[in-house]
C-alpha positions as CSV (number, residue, x, y, z in Angstrom):
1,M,2.5,-2.5,5.5
2,K,4.6,-1.7,2.1
3,W,8.2,-0.3,2.5
4,Q,10.2,1.8,-0.4
5,F,14.1,2.9,0.4
6,A,14.5,6.1,1.3
7,K,18.3,7.0,2.1
8,A,21.8,5.6,3.8
9,G,23.9,7.3,5.4
10,Y,25.8,7.9,8.6
11,A,25.6,7.9,12.2
12,N,24.8,11.3,13.7
13,D,24.4,12.4,9.4
14,C,22.1,11.2,7.4
15,E,19.4,13.7,5.8
16,L,16.3,12.3,6.1
17,F,12.2,14.6,5.2
18,W,14.7,17.6,4.9
19,V,16.4,17.2,8.0
20,N,19.0,15.6,9.7
21,I,16.8,12.8,11.4
22,F,20.1,12.0,13.9
23,D,19.1,15.8,15.6
24,Y,15.5,14.2,16.4
25,E,14.3,12.3,19.1
26,W,12.7,8.7,17.3
27,K,10.1,7.2,19.0
28,D,10.0,3.2,18.8
29,T,6.2,1.8,17.6
30,G,7.3,-1.5,18.6
31,K,6.8,-2.3,15.4
32,T,8.7,-3.8,12.9
33,A,8.9,-3.6,9.0
34,E,10.0,-6.2,6.0
35,V,12.1,-4.7,3.8
36,R,15.3,-5.3,1.2
37,D,18.6,-3.8,1.2
38,P,18.8,-1.9,-1.9
39,L,22.5,-3.0,-2.7
40,H,22.5,-6.9,-1.8
41,N,18.3,-7.6,-2.2
42,E,18.5,-9.3,0.9
43,R,15.8,-9.8,3.3
44,K,16.1,-7.0,6.5
45,V,13.7,-6.9,9.4
46,M,13.8,-3.2,10.8
47,K,12.3,-1.2,13.5
48,V,9.7,0.8,12.6
49,Y,9.8,4.3,14.1
50,T,7.6,8.0,14.8
51,A,9.3,11.7,14.8
52,E,8.2,14.7,15.3
53,L,9.5,17.5,12.7
54,R,8.0,21.1,12.5
55,G,4.8,20.4,14.1
56,K,4.2,17.1,12.4
57,T,5.0,13.4,12.4
58,V,6.8,11.6,10.1
59,T,6.9,7.3,10.0
60,F,9.9,5.4,8.8
61,A,11.9,2.1,9.6
62,A,15.7,2.5,9.8
63,G,18.1,0.2,11.2
64,E,22.0,-0.5,10.9
65,F,23.2,-1.9,7.0
66,S,26.5,-1.8,9.0
67,N,29.2,-0.4,10.8
68,G,27.9,3.2,11.4
69,I,25.6,3.1,7.5
70,Y,22.4,2.9,8.5
71,G,19.3,2.8,5.9
72,F,16.0,4.0,6.0
73,Y,12.5,3.0,4.8
74,I,9.1,5.4,4.3
75,P,5.9,3.9,4.2
76,E,4.9,3.6,0.0
77,D,1.7,5.5,-1.3
78,D,-1.0,3.0,-2.0
């Protein structure tokens, strides 16, 4: 699966899919995503999660870029 950078934000305060993603439960899928840091172009491996948002299941990859700053990636459309 290919991933595209969606957003970076502070822990507990980051809007993704039009909601504060930290207000929802993330379910670890047991999968990982290989992505590129948009600022430094470094390879990163992040966990893949799902969350139930307003009755819809969304999939995203997330991980901490630096202390308290998280990066979020969403699947690319084919």
